[in-house]
C-alpha positions in Angstrom: 52.7 30.7 38.3 49.6 30.0 36.1 49.6 29.1 32.4 48.9 32.6 31.2 51.9 34.0 33.1 54.2 31.3 31.7 53.2 32.2 28.2 53.8 35.9 28.8 57.3 35.1 30.1 58.2 33.0 27.0 57.0 35.8 24.7 59.2 38.3 26.6 62.3 36.1 26.3 61.7 35.6 22.5 61.3 39.3 22.1 64.6 40.1 23.9 66.5 37.6 21.8 65.0 39.0 18.6 66.0 42.5 19.6 69.6 41.5 20.4 69.9 39.7 17.0 68.6 42.7 15.2 71.0 45.0 17.0 73.9 42.8 16.0 72.9 42.9 12.3 72.6 46.7 12.4 76.0 47.0 14.0 77.6 44.9 11.3 75.9 46.9 8.6 77.1 50.1 10.1 80.8 48.9 10.2 80.7 47.6 6.5 81.5 49.6 3.4 80.3 48.1 0.0 82.9 48.5 -2.8 83.3 47.3 -6.4 85.3 44.1 -6.9 88.0 46.0 -8.7 88.4 48.3 -5.7 88.8 45.3 -3.4 91.7 44.1 -5.7 93.4 47.5 -5.4 93.2 47.4 -1.6 94.7 43.9 -1.7 97.6 45.1 -3.9 98.2 48.1 -1.6 98.3 45.7 1.5 95.4 47.4 3.3 93.4 44.2 3.8 94.5 42.0 6.6 91.9 39.2 6.3 89.4 37.9 3.7 86.2 36.0 4.2 85.0 34.4 1.0 81.3 33.4 0.8 79.2 32.0 -2.1 77.9 35.4 -3.3 80.3 38.0 -1.9 83.7 38.6 -0.3 84.3 40.5 3.0 87.7 42.0 3.7 88.9 43.4 7.1 90.9 46.6 6.7 94.1 47.2 8.4 93.1 50.8 9.3 89.5 52.2 9.1 88.9 54.4 6.0 87.8 58.0 6.0 84.2 57.0 6.8 85.2 55.0 9.8 84.5 51.6 8.2 86.8 48.7 9.0 85.1 46.1 6.7 84.6 46.2 3.0 82.3 43.9 1.0 82.2 43.2 -2.7 80.2 40.7 -4.9 82.3 37.8 -6.2 83.5 37.8 -9.8 84.6 34.9 -11.9 88.5 34.7 -11.5 89.2 34.5 -15.3 86.8 37.3 -16.0 88.5 39.4 -13.3 91.9 38.8 -14.8 90.8 39.9 -18.3 89.1 43.1 -17.0 91.9 44.2 -14.7 94.1 45.3 -17.6 91.6 48.0 -18.7 91.8 49.9 -15.4 88.0 50.3 -15.1 86.1 49.7 -11.9 84.0 46.6 -12.2 81.8 44.4 -10.0 79.3 41.6 -10.5 75.5 42.1 -9.9 73.5 39.3 -8.4 69.9 39.0 -9.5 67.6 38.2 -6.6 65.1 35.4 -7.2 63.1 36.1 -4.1 60.2 37.8 -5.7 59.9 35.2 -8.4 59.9 32.4 -5.8 57.4 34.3 -3.7 54.9 34.9 -6.5 55.3 31.4 -8.0 55.0 29.3 -4.9 54.0 31.1 -1.7 51.4 33.6 -3.0 49.2 30.9 -4.7 49.4 28.8 -1.6 48.3 31.7 0.6 45.5 32.6 -1.8 44.2 29.0 -1.8 44.5 28.7 1.9 42.6 32.0 2.4 39.7 31.0 0.1 39.5 27.6 1.9 39.5 29.2 5.3 36.8 31.8 4.2 34.5 29.1 2.9 34.9 26.8 5.9 34.2 29.7 8.3 31.1 30.8 6.4 29.7 27.2 6.5 30.4 26.9 10.2 28.9 30.3 11.0 25.7 29.3 9.1 25.4 26.0 10.9 27.0 26.4 14.2 27.0 30.0 15.0 29.5 32.9 15.0 33.0 32.6 16.2 34.1 29.5 14.3 33.7 25.8 15.0 35.5 25.9 18.3 33.0 28.5 19.6 29.9 26.6 18.5 28.9 25.9 22.1 29.5 29.4 23.3 26.5 31.4 24.4 25.1 34.1 22.0 23.9 36.3 24.9 24.4 40.0 24.4 25.9 41.6 27.5 24.6 45.0 28.4 25.7 47.3 31.3 23.7 50.0 32.8 24.9 52.8 30.4 24.1 50.6 27.4 20.6 49.6 28.4 19.6 53.2 29.0 16.3 52.2 30.6 15.0 52.6 34.1 11.6 52.4 35.8 10.8 55.9 34.8 10.7 54.8 31.2 8.2 52.0 31.9 4.6 53.2 32.4 1.3 51.6 32.8 2.5 48.5 34.7 2.8 49.9 38.2 1.9 46.6 40.0 4.5 44.7 37.9 7.2 47.3 38.7 6.4 47.1 42.4 6.9 43.3 42.3 10.4 43.9 40.8 11.6 46.7 43.1 12.8 44.2 45.7 14.8 42.4 43.0 16.6 45.6 42.3 17.3 46.0 46.1 18.6 42.4 46.2 21.0 43.0 43.4 22.3 46.2 45.0 22.8 44.6 48.5 22.3 40.8 48.5 23.7 40.5 52.0 20.8 42.4 53.5 18.3 39.8 52.5 20.1 36.9 54.3 19.8 38.4 57.7 16.5 36.9 58.6 17.1 33.7 56.6 15.0 34.8 53.6 16.1 34.1 50.1 15.2 35.8 46.8 13.3 33.9 44.2 15.6 32.0 41.8 13.6 32.9 38.8 11.0 35.5 37.9 8.7 34.8 35.0 7.2 37.8 33.3 3.8 36.7 31.8 1.6 38.8 29.6 0.2 39.3 26.1 2.5 40.4 23.3 3.5 44.1 23.3 2.9 44.8 27.0 6.5 45.7 27.8 8.0 42.5 29.3 11.4 42.9 27.7 11.5 46.6 28.5 10.7 45.9 32.1 13.5 43.4 32.4 16.0 45.9 30.9 14.7 48.5 33.4 15.5 46.2 36.3 19.1 45.9 35.0 19.3 49.7 34.5 18.0 50.4 38.0 20.4 47.9 39.6 23.4 48.9 37.5 24.5 45.3 36.9 25.4 43.3 33.8 22.4 42.2 31.7 22.7 39.0 29.7 19.9 39.0 27.1 19.1 36.0 24.9 16.1 34.6 23.1 15.0 31.0 23.8 15.2 30.1 20.1 19.0 30.9 20.0 19.8 28.0 22.2 18.8 25.3 19.8 20.9 24.6 16.7 21.2 21.7 14.2 24.1 20.1 16.1 23.2 17.8 19.0 24.3 19.1 22.4 24.9 22.7 21.3 21.9 24.0 23.2 22.9 22.4 26.5 26.5 23.7 26.0 25.2 27.2 25.5 23.1 27.1 28.6 26.2 26.0 30.6 28.3 28.8 29.0 25.6 31.4 29.7 25.5 30.6 33.4 29.3 30.5 33.6 29.6 34.0 32.1 26.9 35.4 34.3 28.4 33.8 37.5 31.8 35.5 36.7 30.0 38.8 36.2 27.8 38.6 39.3 25.8 40.5 40.4 24.0 40.1 37.1 20.7 39.4 35.4 20.1 36.6 32.9 17.1 37.4 30.7 15.6 34.7 28.4 13.0 36.2 26.1 10.4 33.9 24.5 10.9 31.2 27.0 8.2 29.0 25.4 10.6 28.3 22.4 12.9 26.5 24.9 10.6 25.5 27.8 7.8 23.8 26.0 6.3 20.9 28.0 8.0 17.5 27.3 5.9 14.7 25.7 5.5 11.2 27.2 7.0 9.6 24.0 10.7 10.1 23.5 11.5 12.9 21.0 13.5 12.5 17.8 15.9 15.0 16.1 15.3 18.6 16.9 12.6 17.8 19.6 15.1 15.6 21.4 17.7 18.3 21.3 15.2 20.9 22.6 14.4 18.6 25.6 18.1 18.2 26.3 18.5 21.9 26.4 15.5 22.3 28.7 17.0 19.7 31.1 20.3 21.5 31.2 18.4 24.7 32.0 16.6 23.0 34.9 20.0 21.7 36.2 21.6 25.1 36.0 18.7 26.7 37.8 19.0 24.2 40.6 22.8 24.6 40.8 23.6 28.3 40.9 24.2 30.1 44.1 21.5 32.7 45.0 23.7 34.5 47.4 26.1 35.5 44.6 23.7 38.1 43.2 22.5 36.2 40.2 18.9 36.6 39.1 17.1 34.8 36.3 14.3 36.7 34.4 12.3 35.2 31.6 9.3 36.4 29.5 6.6 34.5 27.7 3.1 35.0 26.3 2.2 31.3 26.4 2.6 30.1 30.0 0.1 27.3 29.5 2.6 25.3 27.3 5.6 25.6 29.6 6.9 22.5 31.3 5.6 22.0 34.8 9.2 21.3 36.1 10.1 24.8 35.0 7.4 26.5 36.9 7.7 24.6 40.2 8.8 26.3 43.4 12.6 26.7 43.5 12.9 27.5 39.8 10.5 30.0 38.4 8.8 30.4 41.7 7.4 33.9 41.1 5.2 34.9 38.1 4.6 38.6 37.4 1.7 39.5 35.2 2.4 42.3 32.7 -1.1 42.9 31.4 -2.7 45.4 29.0 -2.8 48.8 30.7 -6.0 50.4 32.0 -7.2 53.9 31.2 -4.7 55.6 33.6 -1.9 53.3 32.4 -2.6 54.1 28.8 -2.5 57.8 29.5 0.9 57.4 31.2 2.3 55.3 28.3 1.1 57.9 25.8 2.8 60.7 27.7 6.1 58.7 27.7 6.0 58.2 23.9 4.9 61.8 23.3 8.1 63.1 24.9 9.8 62.4 21.5 7.0 63.9 19.4 6.0 67.6 19.1 2.4 67.5 20.4 0.0 70.4 20.5 -0.5 71.9 24.0 -4.3 71.4 23.8 -4.0 67.8 22.7 -6.5 65.7 24.7 -4.4 62.8 25.9 -7.3 61.6 28.2 -9.7 61.3 25.3 -7.1 59.4 23.3 -6.7 57.0 26.3 -10.4 56.5 26.4 -10.6 55.5 22.8 -7.8 53.0 23.0 -9.3 50.4 25.2 -7.5 47.1 24.8 -4.4 48.6 23.3 -1.0 47.3 24.5 2.1 49.4 25.1 3.4 48.5 21.7 0.1 49.5 20.1 0.2 52.9 21.8 3.7 53.5 20.6 2.6 52.7 17.1 -0.4 55.0 17.5 1.8 57.9 18.5 4.1 57.2 15.5 1.1 57.0 13.1 -0.3 60.3 14.4 3.1 62.0 13.9 3.2 60.7 10.3 -0.3 61.9 9.6 0.7 65.4 11.0 3.8 65.4 8.8 1.8 64.5 5.7 -0.4 67.6 6.2 2.7 69.7 6.9 1.5 70.7 10.4 3.7 72.3 13.0 2.6 69.8 15.7 0.5 66.7 16.3 -3.1 67.4 17.3 -5.9 65.4 18.8 -7.5 64.9 15.3 -4.3 63.2 14.2 -4.6 60.7 17.0 -8.2 60.0 16.2 -7.4 59.3 12.6 -4.5 57.1 13.6 -6.9 55.0 15.8 -9.2 54.6 12.9 -6.3 53.5 10.7 -5.2 50.9 13.2 -8.6 49.6 14.1 -10.4 49.7 10.8 -7.5 49.7 8.3 -6.1 51.9 5.6 -8.6 53.9 3.5 -9.0 52.5 0.0 -10.4 55.5 -1.9 -9.4 54.0 -5.3 -11.8 51.1 -4.6 -14.7 52.4 -6.6 -18.3 51.1 -6.0 -21.2 51.4 -8.4 -24.1 53.5 -7.4 -26.2 50.5 -6.3 -23.5 49.0 -4.1 -22.6 52.3 -2.6 -26.3 52.8 -1.6 -26.5 49.3 0.0 -23.3 49.9 2.0 -24.6 53.2 3.3 -27.9 51.7 4.6 -26.0 48.8 6.0 -23.6 51.0 8.0 -26.4 53.3 9.1 -28.3 50.2 10.3 -25.4 49.4 12.6 -25.1 52.9 13.9 -28.9 53.5 14.6 -29.2 50.2 16.4 -26.3 51.1 18.7 -27.7 54.6 19.3 -31.2 53.2 20.0 -30.1 50.6 22.6 -29.1 52.1 26.0 -25.8 50.9 27.3 -24.3 50.1 23.9 -20.8 51.3 23.1 -20.9 54.9 21.6 -20.6 55.3 17.9 -17.7 57.5 17.0 -17.8 57.4 13.2 -19.7 55.9 10.3 -18.1 55.8 6.8 -18.7 54.3 3.4 -15.0 54.8 2.4 -13.6 51.3 2.0 -10.9 50.4 4.5 -8.6 47.4 5.1 -8.7 44.3 3.0 -12.4 43.6 2.4 -14.4 46.2 4.3 -16.6 48.4 2.0 -17.6 50.6 4.9 -17.3 50.6 8.7 -19.1 51.7 11.9 -16.5 52.5 14.6 -17.5 51.8 18.2 -15.1 52.2 21.0 -15.9 51.6 24.7 -14.8 54.6 26.8 -14.2 52.6 30.0 -12.5 49.3 30.9 -14.9 46.4 31.4 -14.2 43.0 32.6 -17.7 41.4 32.7 -20.6 41.4 30.4 -24.2 40.6 31.2 -26.7 38.7 29.1 -28.4 42.0 28.2 -25.1 43.5 27.0 -24.4 40.4 24.8 -27.8 40.6 23.3 -27.3 44.3 22.5 -24.0 43.4 20.9 -25.7 40.9 18.7 -28.4 43.4 17.8 -25.8 46.0 16.6 -24.1 43.3 14.5 -27.5 42.4 12.9 -28.4 46.0 12.4 -26.8 46.2 9.0 -28.6 43.1 7.6 -31.9 44.3 9.1 -31.5 47.6 7.3 -30.9 45.9 4.0 -33.9 43.7 4.5 -36.1 46.7 5.4 -35.1 48.9 2.5 -34.5 46.4 -0.3 -36.3 43.3 1.0 -33.3 41.3 0.0 -30.0 40.0 1.6 -26.4 40.5 0.4 -23.0 39.1 1.2 -22.0 42.2 3.0 -23.0 40.9 6.4 -20.9 37.7 6.3 -18.5 38.8 9.0 -21.3 40.2 11.2 -23.2 36.8 11.0 -20.1 34.8 11.9 -19.5 37.0 15.0 -23.2 36.9 15.9 -23.3 33.1 15.7 -20.1 32.8 17.9 -21.6 35.1 20.6 -25.0 33.3 20.6 -23.5 29.8 20.8 -21.2 30.9 23.6 -24.2 32.2 25.5 -25.9 28.8 25.2 -22.9 26.4 25.6 -20.4 28.3 27.6 -22.1 31.0 29.7 -25.2 29.1 30.7 -27.5 31.9 29.7 -30.3 29.8 28.1 -33.1 28.6 30.3 -33.7 25.4 28.3 -30.0 24.3 28.5 -29.5 25.5 32.1 -26.2 26.2 33.9 -24.2 23.6 32.1 -21.1 24.1 29.9 -20.7 22.1 26.7 -18.0 24.2 25.1 -14.3 23.9 25.6 -12.3 27.1 25.0 -8.5 26.8 24.9 -6.4 29.9 25.2 -3.6 29.9 22.7 -2.2 33.2 23.7 -2.7 35.5 26.7 -5.5 37.9 26.1 -6.8 36.0 23.0 -9.5 33.4 23.0 -8.7 30.2 21.1 -11.1 28.5 18.8 -14.0 27.2 20.9 -15.1 23.6 20.3 -18.2 21.8 21.4 -17.5 18.4 23.0 -20.1 16.3 21.2 -19.1 13.2 23.2 -20.4 14.8 26.4 -24.0 15.4 25.1 -26.8 13.4 23.6 -28.3 14.0 20.1 -31.3 15.6 21.8 -29.1 18.1 23.7 -27.2 18.9 20.5 -30.4 19.6 18.7 -31.7 21.7 21.6 -28.5 23.7 21.6 -28.8 24.4 17.8 -32.5 25.5 18.3 -31.6 27.7 21.2 -28.9 29.5 19.3 -31.2 30.0 16.3 -34.0 31.3 18.6 -31.7 33.9 20.2 -30.5 35.2 16.8 -33.9 35.2 15.2 -35.6 36.9 18.2 -32.9 39.7 18.3 -33.1 40.1 14.5 -36.9 40.6 14.7 -36.5 43.2 17.4 -33.8 45.0 15.5 -35.9 44.9 12.3 -38.9 46.4 14.2 -36.7 49.1 15.7 -35.4 50.2 12.3 -38.8 50.0 10.8 -40.2 52.3 13.5 -37.3 54.8 12.7 -37.3 54.3 9.0 -37.5 58.0 8.2 -34.4 58.7 10.3 -32.7 55.7 8.7 -33.3 57.1 5.2 -32.3 60.6 6.3 -29.0 59.4 7.8 -28.3 57.3 4.7 -28.7 60.2 2.4 -26.4 62.3 4.5 -23.9 59.5 4.6 -24.0 59.1 0.8 -23.5 62.9 0.4 -20.6 63.3 2.9 -19.2 59.7 2.9 -18.4 60.0 6.7 -20.5 61.0 9.7 -19.0 61.6 13.1 -20.6 61.3 16.5 -21.9 64.9 16.7 -23.5 64.7 13.3 -25.2 61.5 14.1 -26.6 62.9 17.3 -28.2 65.8 15.4 -29.8 63.5 12.8 -31.2 61.0 15.4 -32.7 63.4 18.0 -36.2 62.1 17.6 -35.3 58.4 17.4 -37.3 55.9 19.5 -35.2 53.7 21.9 -36.0 50.2 23.0 -34.8 47.7 25.7 -33.8 44.3 24.4 -33.3 42.4 27.7 -33.5 43.0 31.4 -31.9 39.9 32.9 -28.3 40.5 33.9 -25.9 37.5 34.0 -22.1 37.6 34.4 -20.0 36.7 31.4 -16.7 37.4 29.9 -14.8 40.7 29.3 -15.9 43.0 26.5 -13.8 43.9 23.5 -13.8 46.9 21.2 -16.2 46.6 18.3 -15.7 47.7 14.7 -18.6 46.6 12.4 -18.2 46.7 8.6 -19.7 45.5 5.4 -17.5 43.2 3.4 
């Protein structure tokens, strides 16, 4: 008999004894007739009472024969003998009332004590919950993992679109959870841990929940930051508790989101305080991953967008021995994701989903979900019956370029400068073959500092860029400043962001991509990726070059920018009449779309900046704007 069964037996015995005592009290109450003290004296005189039981507060008499109500006992409150003797001569029934002091005692002693104890318990519990987690001090080491079952996740592979390769990698995990015995026939074993790696918003958490939904098993979900608290040893205790819970519920999935908060690489010098506690938690996780039995149907999933900072011991074979890339979707994937999110929105039948997918190059799944929501809000504002393609286009502009600031009024001179600046960007892009198409030009201020914008969006996914393409990109960025120089023969601060991006591209061409003949095929720039899909701040390693090389790099960068600026200036000068015509149209309408620009630039001369293709990095969407 285990401990729980013994406790249940003790509780049953106590309950039976309590019921018997209660029945005895009830039987006595049923056989007893309360009477005044004077009535009891009369019964005594008449000889109807055979026995008396005198207590401190009352007297109980046993009757010789039961009365008309069937009672064989009478009870009366005690009265002072002298007082009873004096009152008996008046032949009036009398008895003595006893005032109960129970309520007074309760309110004067017990209630204040209970109130004080309740306040104290409430304060202590709040302090412990704030410092050590919910559930009180004794539960401080308990895992905070939320347990979901299949009906509560409500997600399967049909709800996850745009990551078909990642889903294919996880299909066999689902099969293993459904029938773990099948995978041991040939001696194979499933990976202990699967690490989902990808940029933010690509659907890593959704994919993990879909695995649990497909397999129909318990799903333990917890964030890496929830393991570490201010008390030493709490994180390690929670790791142990999490694996114990999952083992009892096997087959199950443990999902740790934002693993980089827990699994950051350990330093060579011993940590102090919170850092030391985090390392202890990480070590406990490594131990648990080595210890759990794979044949029990337990799978560990984790997600991160910073795999480069994870501890090598965590990524070795036998722990997280499989990494699944969940990348930004391609054009077909974006179209599938859009259709999934459009199921909950009333979309027009003629909405061009393919066109929207073309204009959203570089968007993640979360970005596309936000896009559909913004489009639905725009349609709601104009009181439409459904969401149309134009709503999606405007939503893309709002996400890429920012919110319109129509109340930001410019004077006539500034408005004119911004118009020529933006038309300079647009005409340069239209004049250079192979540039990203210009979808819209506007002088309506958007975002935080943009006084106008030229929206370019690539219509296809690209993963390489040539030297010629990079030069065209620099030319488009310099088009605004070249137009100001041509029309006003002065320079303004509106091109500050364009110049910063131009300098970065030109310096990368020289120091990182080896695209300058003077420098050659040598890399002098270190680029550290801080997040997946985003380039970190590049830095030039000055210690690895001589002063002459550094001077040569600076002169090469300047030469690239100056040469392209001169070509761009000459291009706009040759098409000055078209530049002025487009600027006047832009000042009149404030916004020109792609079709209007094509009509205005039919007779524009086109040029070729470069012809020497060299492989480089992937291309990103461009949105140029005056600040």
